[in-house]
C-alpha positions, 0 to 999 in steps of 0.5 A: 500500500505504501509503495502504491501510494508513493507512486500516486503521490510522488511519481518520481520515487514511485516509478523507481520503487516499482522497479525494485522487487519487494522481498519479505525477510527477517534478515534485517530489522527494518528494510534494505536494498541492494539495487535489485529489491527492497527487502522488508521485515514484516514486524517492522512494517506492521509497527509503522504507519503507511506515512512512515512506510512511504518515507522508508520506501522513499529512503531505500529508493534514494540509496538507489538514486544516488547509487550507494550500493555501488559506491562504497569501495573499501569503506566500512559497511556500517559506517558507510550506511550511516553516512549514506543515511545522513546524506539522504534523510535531510533531502527526504525531509525537504521533500516533505516525507514523514520518517520514523522519529528515531532515524538518522536525521541531521539537517547539518549534513544537507547537500553533502555527499555520503563520501564527504559525510563519511570522511567527516564522521569516520576520518580517524577510523582505519579502513577495513582490509582490501581483501574481499571488497567489491570488485576484487572477485570475492564476496563483498564483506564489511564491518566487524564480525561482531557488528554485522549480520550474515546472509544466507551465504555467510557474507557479512551484512551491515546492521541498521543503525537506526537509519530505518534502511540498510544499503547493501553492496550490489551483486550479480544475479548469481550473488557474486561480487561486481567487477569494475565493468559490472559496476559501470554497467549498473551505474549506467542503467540506474542513470537511465532509470533515474532520468526516465523517472524524472522526465515522466514525473516532471521532477527534472523541471522543478526548480525547488526540487531537492533532487534537481541538482543531482538530476542535472548532473546526471543529464550532463554529457559524460564525454566531452564532444570536443575530445570526440571531434 
């Protein structure tokens, strides 16, 4: 119901949300996304109003809009999730969404990227070892063993730190880690999806939209025509 309401009230988010499968799971306490689906815990869903659920679905959509599932690199998964939540929740508040009161919301981070927020919050913390990170041919891992949950394959998964949404590294359809070429392919695919949704909803033309700057960046040519000619 919340996703359908999102499509009716906020077609920019709704069009993107409809491209993500809904998967019921108890693997996470709240919701999560890997760029393919929105995984939800039924206990969390039953405990919240439709207005809050619509906001949390939009939260997961934002992770995909900004491709947080493709951008973590070698950063700690739990810390990356915190930084990504701070980056998008201020935008959702500005867009008029209702979020659970105990989520990670700090308007001081408004307009900053997840990378910048991560650097500010966790600059003194060492990065995890490079082995096992996305793009090296091994399964994605991150965080300390005592702080992460495991998936069905035993890979470490980030924990929801009151952000009411977890972003997971993207994978191939068989669950294997993405190569650099795979990351670029998924990046390009989601750019097309976001631009299509913006065009359908008219979001690209809204001067007061908190997402207009991001959409404008995506619309810029990726190759300088001067160099081509």
